[in-house]
C-alpha positions in Angstrom: 32.3 25.0 31.7 31.2 26.1 28.2 33.7 25.6 25.5 35.1 28.6 23.7 36.4 28.9 20.1 39.0 31.3 18.9 37.6 34.6 17.8 37.5 35.6 14.1 36.3 38.8 12.4 32.6 38.8 11.7 29.8 41.2 11.2 27.2 41.3 14.0 23.7 42.6 13.3 21.3 43.2 16.2 17.6 44.1 15.5 15.0 45.2 17.9 11.2 45.9 17.5 10.5 49.5 18.6 7.6 50.1 21.0 7.1 46.3 21.7 6.4 46.8 25.4 3.8 49.4 24.7 2.3 47.3 21.9 2.0 44.4 24.3 0.3 46.6 26.9 -2.1 48.1 24.4 -2.9 45.0 22.2 -2.4 42.1 24.6 -0.1 39.0 24.7 -1.7 37.2 21.8 -1.2 39.9 19.3 2.3 40.6 20.7 3.1 36.9 20.2 1.9 37.1 16.6 4.1 40.2 16.0 7.1 38.3 17.5 6.5 35.3 15.3 6.3 37.5 12.1 9.5 39.3 13.2 11.3 35.9 13.7 10.1 34.4 10.4 11.1 37.4 8.3 14.5 37.6 10.0 15.4 34.0 9.6 14.3 33.7 6.0 16.1 36.9 4.9 19.3 36.2 6.9 19.5 32.7 5.4 19.1 34.1 1.9 22.1 36.4 2.4 24.3 33.7 3.9 24.1 34.8 7.5 23.2 32.8 10.7 20.5 33.7 13.1 22.2 33.1 16.5 19.3 34.0 18.7 15.8 35.5 18.7 14.2 36.6 22.0 10.7 38.0 21.4 11.4 41.4 20.1 15.2 41.2 19.6 17.4 39.2 17.2 21.2 38.6 17.0 22.6 37.7 13.6 26.1 37.0 12.4 27.7 37.2 9.0 31.1 36.2 7.6 30.6 38.8 4.8 30.3 42.5 5.9 28.7 43.5 2.6 26.1 40.8 2.9 25.3 41.9 6.5 24.6 45.5 5.3 22.5 44.2 2.3 20.6 41.9 4.5 19.8 44.6 7.0 18.4 46.9 4.3 16.4 44.0 2.8 15.0 43.3 6.3 14.0 46.9 6.8 12.3 47.0 3.4 10.3 43.8 4.2 9.4 45.0 7.7 8.1 48.3 6.3 6.0 46.7 3.6 2.8 45.9 5.5 -0.3 44.7 3.7 -4.0 44.5 4.4 -3.4 41.9 7.1 -0.2 43.1 8.7 1.0 46.5 9.8 4.5 47.8 9.0 6.9 46.5 11.7 9.1 49.3 13.3 12.5 47.9 13.8 15.9 49.5 14.7 19.2 47.8 13.7 22.9 48.2 14.6 25.9 46.6 12.9 29.5 46.4 13.9 32.4 44.2 12.7 35.3 42.7 14.6 36.5 39.7 16.4 34.3 37.9 18.9 34.6 34.7 20.8 31.9 32.1 20.2 30.6 30.5 23.3 27.8 28.1 23.9 24.6 29.9 22.8 26.1 33.1 21.5 29.2 35.4 21.2 31.2 37.6 23.4 33.2 40.6 22.3 33.4 44.4 21.7 31.9 44.2 18.3 28.7 42.6 19.7 28.5 45.2 22.4 28.8 48.1 19.9 26.2 46.6 17.6 23.8 46.5 20.6 24.5 50.2 21.4 23.9 51.2 17.8 20.7 49.2 17.7 19.5 51.1 20.7 20.3 54.4 19.1 18.5 53.6 15.8 15.0 54.8 15.0 12.4 52.6 13.4 13.4 51.7 9.9 17.1 52.7 10.5 20.3 50.7 10.1 23.1 52.3 12.1 26.7 51.1 11.5 30.1 51.7 13.0 32.9 53.5 11.1 34.8 50.2 10.7 31.7 48.6 9.1 31.2 51.4 6.6 34.9 51.4 5.7 35.2 47.7 5.2 31.9 47.5 3.3 33.1 50.0 0.7 30.9 51.3 -2.1 27.6 49.4 -2.6 25.3 50.2 -5.5 22.1 51.8 -4.4 23.3 52.2 -0.8 24.3 55.4 1.0 26.3 55.9 4.2 25.1 59.0 5.9 27.0 60.7 8.7 25.3 60.7 12.2 28.3 62.3 13.9 30.3 61.2 16.9 28.1 59.9 19.7 28.9 58.9 23.3 27.5 55.5 24.0 27.1 53.7 27.4 30.2 51.9 28.7 32.4 53.2 25.9 35.1 55.6 26.9 35.3 57.6 23.7 32.7 59.0 21.3 31.9 56.7 18.4 31.5 57.8 14.8 28.1 56.6 13.7 26.8 56.3 10.1 23.4 55.3 8.7 23.2 52.8 5.9 20.2 53.7 3.8 18.8 52.9 0.3 19.0 55.6 -2.3 15.2 55.4 -2.8 12.2 54.1 -0.8 13.9 54.6 2.6 11.9 52.7 5.3 13.0 55.2 8.0 11.1 58.0 6.1 8.0 55.8 6.0 8.0 55.3 9.8 8.8 58.9 10.5 5.9 60.1 8.4 3.7 57.4 9.8 4.5 58.4 13.4 3.8 62.1 12.6 0.4 61.3 11.1 -0.8 58.5 13.5 0.6 59.4 16.9 -2.1 61.1 19.0 -0.1 62.4 21.9 3.5 62.8 22.9 4.2 61.8 26.5 6.4 64.3 28.4 7.8 64.1 32.0 8.7 67.5 33.6 11.4 68.0 36.3 12.0 71.2 38.2 12.4 72.0 41.9 10.0 75.0 41.6 6.5 73.7 41.9 5.1 76.9 40.4 7.3 76.7 37.3 6.8 72.9 37.1 3.0 73.1 37.1 3.1 76.0 34.7 5.0 74.0 32.2 2.6 71.1 32.7 -0.4 73.3 32.0 1.1 74.8 28.9 2.0 71.3 27.5 -1.4 69.9 28.3 -3.1 72.8 26.6 -0.9 72.2 23.5 -2.1 68.6 23.3 0.8 66.8 25.1 0.3 64.1 27.7 2.2 64.8 31.0 1.8 61.6 33.1 4.1 62.6 35.9 6.5 65.3 37.3 9.7 65.3 39.4 11.2 67.6 41.9 14.9 66.5 41.4 17.1 64.5 39.1 16.9 61.2 41.1 13.1 61.3 41.1 13.2 62.0 37.3 15.4 58.9 36.7 13.0 56.8 38.8 10.0 57.9 36.7 11.7 57.3 33.4 12.9 53.8 34.5 9.4 52.8 35.6 7.6 54.2 32.5 9.8 55.8 29.8 8.1 58.9 28.2 8.8 60.3 24.7 10.5 63.4 26.1 11.9 64.4 29.4 12.1 68.2 30.3 14.6 69.1 33.0 16.1 72.2 34.5 20.0 72.2 34.5 20.2 73.3 38.2 18.4 71.1 40.6 18.8 69.9 44.2 20.8 69.0 46.1 23.7 71.2 44.9 21.8 73.3 42.3 24.7 73.1 39.9 24.5 70.6 37.0 22.3 67.8 38.3 19.8 68.2 35.4 22.6 68.1 32.8 24.0 64.9 34.3 20.5 63.4 34.4 20.1 64.3 30.7 23.3 62.4 29.8 22.2 59.4 31.9 18.8 59.3 30.2 20.4 59.4 26.7 22.7 56.5 27.7 20.1 54.3 29.3 17.1 55.2 27.2 18.3 56.3 23.7 14.7 56.6 22.4 13.8 59.1 25.1 14.3 62.7 24.0 15.6 65.3 26.4 15.0 69.1 26.6 17.2 70.9 29.1 16.0 74.3 30.4 18.3 77.0 31.8 17.7 80.3 33.6 21.0 81.6 32.2 22.9 81.5 28.9 25.4 78.7 29.4 26.9 78.0 26.0 29.3 75.3 27.3 26.4 73.3 28.6 24.6 73.5 25.2 27.7 72.4 23.4 28.4 69.5 25.9 24.8 68.3 25.6 24.9 68.2 21.8 28.3 66.7 21.5 27.3 63.8 23.8 24.1 63.0 21.8 23.2 65.0 18.7 19.8 63.5 18.1 16.7 63.9 20.3 18.1 66.7 22.5 17.4 70.4 23.0 18.6 73.4 25.1 16.3 76.3 25.7 16.3 79.3 28.0 13.4 79.2 30.5 12.2 82.5 29.1 11.2 80.6 25.9 8.6 78.5 27.9 6.2 81.5 27.8 6.1 81.1 24.1 3.8 78.1 23.9 4.3 77.7 20.1 8.1 77.6 20.4 8.0 75.2 23.4 5.5 72.9 21.6 7.5 72.9 18.4 10.7 72.2 20.2 9.2 69.2 22.1 7.8 67.7 18.9 11.1 68.1 17.0 13.0 66.4 19.9 10.4 63.6 20.1 10.9 63.0 16.3 14.7 62.7 16.9 15.7 66.3 15.9 17.7 68.9 17.9 16.8 72.3 19.3 19.2 75.1 20.4 18.0 78.4 21.8 18.6 81.2 19.3 20.3 83.4 21.9 22.9 80.7 22.6 23.5 80.3 18.9 24.0 84.1 18.5 26.6 84.0 21.3 28.4 81.1 19.7 28.5 82.7 16.3 29.4 86.1 17.7 32.6 85.0 19.3 35.7 86.4 17.6 38.7 84.1 17.1 42.0 84.4 15.5 41.7 83.0 11.9 38.0 82.9 12.3 36.6 80.5 9.7 33.2 82.3 9.8 34.9 85.3 8.1 34.6 83.3 4.8 30.8 83.4 5.1 28.6 86.1 3.7 26.1 87.9 5.9 23.3 85.9 4.5 25.2 82.6 5.0 25.9 83.5 8.6 22.2 84.2 9.0 21.3 80.8 7.6 24.0 79.1 9.6 22.4 80.5 12.8 19.0 79.1 11.8 20.6 75.7 10.9 22.3 75.6 14.4 18.9 76.1 16.0 17.7 72.9 14.2 15.6 74.6 11.5 15.0 72.7 8.2 15.7 74.2 4.8 11.9 74.6 4.4 11.6 76.4 7.7 14.5 78.7 6.8 13.1 79.5 3.4 9.7 80.5 4.9 11.4 82.5 7.7 13.7 84.5 5.4 11.3 84.6 2.4 13.7 82.8 0.2 13.0 80.0 -2.3 13.9 76.5 -1.1 16.4 76.2 -4.0 18.2 79.4 -2.9 18.4 78.1 0.7 19.8 74.8 -0.6 22.5 76.6 -2.5 23.5 78.7 0.5 23.6 75.6 2.7 25.9 74.0 0.2 28.2 77.0 0.2 28.3 77.0 4.0 29.4 73.4 4.2 32.0 73.9 1.5 33.5 77.0 3.2 33.6 75.3 6.6 34.8 72.0 5.2 31.9 70.1 6.7 30.2 67.0 5.4 26.8 67.9 3.8 23.8 66.3 5.5 20.1 67.0 5.2 19.2 65.9 8.7 18.6 68.7 11.3 20.4 67.1 14.2 23.5 66.2 12.2 23.7 69.7 10.9 23.5 71.1 14.5 26.2 68.7 15.6 28.5 69.6 12.8 28.1 73.4 13.4 28.5 73.2 17.2 31.3 70.7 17.2 33.2 72.9 14.6 32.6 76.1 16.6 33.9 74.5 19.8 37.0 73.0 18.2 38.3 76.2 16.7 
């Protein structure tokens, strides 16, 4: 039986190469092996320089442990900077990372403990170039010069009973995550989408619209179970599913969406509904604020809106149907906090809740970007919400606040 040593508080960092399976399929085992070797070499050298220990590296994944939480965060950001700095001979290396701190028991060949499990979940949630950390990690790290901790909201993670507050550790300048996001936008030829609906006419109609808009639709499903089987065999970029599907035609699609986000955090989900069901929109966004969307089926006829929504979800953003937003904002409550907002601020808040960026709002309302930025600041101040520039975090903040009051 393997010997165990008493647990002590440590910082656990887990890193994973994004898209490694697809890279291996497209480029072959030899190039995949070279990529893994580079990942391992950079990880070991950087971790050692920051006083950490590389516990294990398995191909595209690394487990690292630090006695110092601050050094763990600094090492993670240094690793991302090095991975992002490709040269003439090497491409930038897309890696997601997660960090949690706590006690864990060291066993032969590794560790066991809740902190290790949460670090793994955060790693799975992180996009290329990102370092996601737990609330405890950010609190114990404290202020670090040239480092920001940005809110990502409370997220439900697999096998954890309660939502977890997630933050992103990022450098003030030269953010690797921005590099990978812009690189993906410019280089990616097609977004792969799986469509699920029990109506063959509607299903094939969506496939035709998406194909004409430049998306790849490798497969379709008739029900939620078939959808899950397709995703497990070949994960797409985005899954589109109706809320109501066989066998009960109640909420099978919504349940499937939650399962997809738990098992495949990098797969975006767009849920379609025949009816305005605001509680489902809120539930979906609370469970997973990034890479999700909720649209009425009527919107599918607008090819531009459908295509824009799928692209934003694939990039990690959020989309809410404007009709749903209007109903949420139109509800009257005792001591309604929205009464503090001006008419223009309510208008901008509605567009924010749809997932629109400041630039998109300025173009739609014919306002200058500076004016929109000022209004957004006033909205967050009046609603006592943390300011954030990311669309999906703004949506989560708005919807969570509206539901709680």
